[in-house]
C-alpha positions in Angstrom: -11.3 36.9 -12.7 -10.4 34.5 -9.9 -9.8 31.0 -11.3 -12.2 28.3 -10.3 -11.1 25.2 -8.4 -12.2 23.0 -11.3 -9.7 24.9 -13.5 -6.9 24.6 -11.0 -7.1 21.0 -9.9 -7.8 17.6 -11.3 -10.2 15.4 -9.4 -9.6 16.0 -5.6 -9.5 12.9 -3.4 -10.3 12.6 0.3 -8.4 10.1 2.4 -8.9 7.5 3.9 -9.9 6.0 0.5 -10.2 2.3 -0.1 -9.2 2.6 -3.8 -6.1 4.5 -2.9 -5.3 1.9 -0.2 -5.4 -0.9 -2.8 -3.4 1.0 -5.3 -0.7 1.8 -2.7 -0.6 -1.9 -1.7 0.2 -2.8 -5.3 3.3 -0.7 -5.4 5.9 -3.4 -5.0 9.5 -2.7 -4.1 8.8 0.7 -2.8 8.5 -0.1 0.9 11.4 2.2 1.9 10.0 5.1 0.0 6.5 4.5 1.3 7.7 4.4 4.9 9.9 7.5 4.5 7.3 9.6 2.7 4.6 8.6 5.1 6.7 9.7 8.1 7.7 13.0 6.5 4.1 13.9 5.5 2.8 12.7 8.9 5.1 15.2 10.7 4.2 18.0 8.3 0.4 17.4 8.7 0.5 16.5 12.4 3.5 18.0 14.2 2.1 17.2 17.6 3.3 13.7 17.2 6.9 14.9 17.0 6.4 17.1 20.0 5.0 14.1 22.0 8.1 12.0 20.9 10.4 14.8 22.0 8.6 15.1 25.3 9.1 11.4 26.0 12.6 10.9 24.8 14.3 14.3 24.6 12.5 16.9 26.8 15.3 19.4 26.5 15.4 19.4 22.7 13.0 22.2 21.9 15.4 23.9 19.5 16.1 20.6 17.7 12.4 20.0 17.3 11.7 23.5 16.1 14.4 23.1 13.4 12.7 20.0 12.1 9.2 21.5 12.1 10.4 24.7 10.3 11.4 22.8 7.2 9.4 23.8 4.1 6.5 21.4 3.5 7.9 20.2 0.2 9.0 16.7 -0.9 10.3 16.1 -4.4 9.9 12.6 -6.0 12.4 12.3 -8.9 13.3 9.5 -11.3 12.7 7.7 -14.5 9.4 7.2 -16.2 7.2 4.4 -15.1 9.0 4.1 -11.7 5.9 4.5 -9.5 6.5 8.0 -8.2 3.3 9.5 -9.4 1.2 6.5 -8.3 2.9 6.8 -4.8 2.2 10.5 -4.7 -1.5 10.0 -5.6 -2.0 7.3 -2.9 0.3 7.9 0.0 -2.3 10.2 1.6 -4.3 7.1 2.5 -1.5 5.7 4.6 -0.9 9.0 6.3 -4.6 9.5 7.0 -4.9 6.1 8.6 -1.7 6.4 10.6 -2.4 9.9 11.9 -6.2 9.2 12.2 -7.0 12.4 10.3 -8.8 13.4 7.1 -6.6 14.4 4.2 -7.5 16.1 0.9 -5.3 15.6 -2.2 -5.4 18.5 -4.6 -3.6 17.5 -7.9 -2.5 20.7 -9.7 -3.6 20.7 -13.3 -1.1 21.5 -16.0 -3.7 23.9 -17.2 -2.3 26.1 -14.5 0.4 27.1 -17.0 -2.3 29.2 -18.7 -2.2 30.2 -22.3 0.8 32.6 -22.1 -1.0 35.8 -21.3 1.0 38.2 -19.1 0.5 37.5 -15.4 -1.8 34.5 -16.0 0.5 31.7 -14.9 1.4 33.6 -11.8 -2.2 34.2 -11.0 -3.1 30.6 -11.5 -0.3 29.2 -9.3 -1.0 31.8 -6.6 -4.7 30.9 -6.7 -3.8 27.2 -6.3 -1.7 27.9 -3.2 -4.4 30.2 -1.9 -6.9 27.3 -2.2 -4.6 24.9 -0.5 -3.9 27.3 2.3 -7.5 28.1 2.8 -8.4 24.4 3.0 -5.6 23.7 5.4 -6.4 26.6 7.7 -9.7 24.8 8.6 -7.6 22.1 10.2 -5.0 24.2 11.9 -4.8 23.5 15.6 -2.5 24.0 18.6 -3.0 20.4 19.5 -3.5 17.3 17.3 -4.7 18.3 13.9 -7.9 16.8 12.6 -6.9 16.9 8.9 -4.7 18.5 6.2 -4.0 19.0 2.6 -1.5 17.6 0.1 -0.9 19.7 -3.0 0.4 17.4 -5.8 2.4 18.9 -8.7 3.1 16.2 -11.3 5.5 17.0 -14.2 6.8 19.7 -11.9 9.6 20.8 -14.2 6.8 22.2 -16.5 5.9 24.7 -13.9 9.0 25.2 -11.8 11.9 25.0 -14.3 15.2 26.7 -13.4 15.2 30.5 -13.8 18.9 30.1 -14.7 17.9 29.1 -18.2 18.7 31.9 -20.7 15.8 30.9 -22.9 13.2 31.1 -20.0 10.3 33.5 -20.7 9.6 36.2 -18.2 6.2 34.8 -17.5 7.7 31.4 -16.6 10.2 33.2 -14.2 7.3 34.9 -12.6 5.5 31.6 -12.2 8.4 30.0 -10.5 8.6 33.0 -8.1 4.9 32.5 -7.3 5.6 28.8 -6.6 8.4 29.7 -4.2 6.2 32.2 -2.4 3.4 29.6 -2.1 5.7 27.1 -0.5 7.0 29.7 1.9 3.5 30.8 2.8 2.5 27.3 3.8 5.7 26.9 5.8 5.5 30.3 7.6 1.8 29.7 8.4 2.6 26.3 10.0 -0.4 25.0 8.2 -1.2 21.2 8.1 -0.3 21.1 4.4 2.4 19.5 2.2 3.5 19.9 -1.4 4.6 16.8 -3.4 6.4 17.5 -6.7 7.1 14.7 -9.2 9.6 15.1 -12.0 11.6 13.1 -14.5 14.1 15.9 -14.7 15.4 16.8 -11.2 18.2 19.1 -12.6 15.5 21.1 -14.5 13.9 22.2 -11.3 14.8 25.7 -10.0 17.6 25.5 -7.5 15.7 27.6 -5.0 12.9 25.0 -5.0 15.3 22.1 -4.7 16.9 23.8 -1.7 13.5 24.1 0.0 12.7 20.4 -0.3 12.5 18.6 3.1 13.5 15.5 1.1 14.3 14.5 -2.4 13.4 10.9 -3.1 14.7 9.1 -6.1 13.1 6.2 -8.0 14.5 3.7 -10.4 13.3 0.8 -12.5 12.5 -2.5 -10.9 15.4 -4.9 -10.3 15.2 -8.7 -10.8 13.6 -9.4 -7.4 11.0 -6.7 -7.9 10.2 -7.9 -11.5 10.0 -11.5 -10.1 7.4 -10.4 -7.5 5.3 -8.5 -10.0 5.2 -11.4 -12.5 5.0 -14.3 -10.0 2.0 -12.9 -8.1 0.1 -12.5 -11.3 1.2 -15.6 -13.3 2.1 -18.3 -10.8 -1.6 -18.9 -10.1 -2.0 -19.8 -13.8 0.5 -22.6 -13.5 3.7 -20.8 -14.5 6.7 -22.6 -13.0 9.7 -20.9 -11.3 11.7 -21.4 -14.5 9.0 -19.7 -16.6 9.0 -16.7 -14.3 12.8 -16.6 -14.3 12.8 -16.5 -18.1 10.3 -13.6 -18.2 12.4 -11.8 -15.6 15.5 -12.1 -17.7 13.7 -11.0 -20.8 12.2 -7.9 -19.2 15.6 -6.9 -17.8 18.4 -5.0 -19.6 18.6 -6.1 -23.2 20.0 -2.9 -24.8 23.0 -0.7 -24.6 21.2 1.9 -22.5 20.8 -0.7 -19.7 17.1 0.0 -19.3 14.9 -2.9 -18.3 11.1 -2.8 -18.1 9.5 -0.2 -15.9 6.8 -1.0 -13.4 4.2 0.4 -15.8 5.7 -1.6 -18.7 5.0 -4.8 -16.7 1.6 -4.0 -15.3 0.1 -1.8 -18.1 1.7 -3.3 -21.2 3.1 -6.8 -20.8 0.5 -8.4 -18.5 -2.5 -7.0 -20.4 -0.9 -8.1 -23.7 -0.5 -11.6 -22.4 -4.1 -11.8 -21.3 -5.6 -10.2 -24.5 -3.5 -12.5 -26.7 -5.2 -15.6 -25.2 -8.7 -14.1 -24.7 -11.4 -15.2 -25.5 -10.6 -18.7 -26.9 -7.3 -19.9 -25.5 -5.6 -20.4 -22.2 -2.5 -18.4 -21.3 0.7 -20.4 -21.8 4.2 -19.7 -20.5 5.8 -20.1 -23.9 3.5 -17.6 -25.6 3.9 -15.1 -22.7 7.7 -15.3 -23.2 7.3 -14.7 -26.9 5.2 -11.6 -26.2 7.7 -10.3 -23.7 10.5 -10.8 -26.3 8.6 -8.8 -28.9 8.3 -5.8 -26.6 10.9 -3.1 -25.8 11.2 -1.3 -22.5 10.1 2.3 -22.4 13.2 4.4 -23.4 14.9 6.0 -20.4 14.3 9.6 -19.8 17.4 11.8 -20.2 18.0 14.4 -17.5 20.4 16.7 -19.3 22.8 14.2 -20.8 22.6 11.5 -18.3 20.0 8.8 -17.5 18.6 9.3 -14.0 19.9 6.4 -11.9 19.5 5.5 -8.3 
């Protein structure tokens, strides 16, 4: 039986989307990654913009342009937990849709697509997901400026596309990786307005054939002092926190352990800030001294080990 879309994907999102725009704007310290990913996806979804650029600046560069446009429509976002890569992947479509003035659909692949281990099931599910993405993208295919496109998001990609070089890998998992590669190649060969974003904490765990197909591999790390300052200052300075108070929090949320890992973005925004608020609510005001005590009582999320090394950028 052909899998249903509800079984293949999490909640689909259509861009432009105001909520995605606000979430993307809250990603501090990722300006370079946002600009780079937006440009790559823009060319994959709307190649006519590159053709127009070449016509204006390099009219004799047809072979060069064709080389760029023939890249597989795959971008890998890799890095430590809580570094913002998944949030970026889920929201970047809004920036691309607005820049290219098109409609984009995000299809987040569900981990349920691994199936329950029955022979051929994982392959069928992955193939069906790429079929759905290709069918959706075909509606927008045009010889001129495209009117829309599709982004297929694969979070925790190493769970679906782990290296086939592993001796312990099950035959069904190998077949699933093969289906994944065929799906990427299908989108590329069809010149469809579609792109695949894969997020992973374990870049080396991805199959080499998939890594080779990536148009770009973007790495993400934990926020540095300036980035942590921005996150904390924008939220706490309006409460009367002084620069010295913010500096103390920045130092406390930095590296305090042998592994060298400071707080992640999600540690700051999903754990520390809410903890500070809830500690004072509903009877007291937030104070800098109490906020510092709370920060000192917390530990950063442990770094994710990729093989034997912590993924650094």
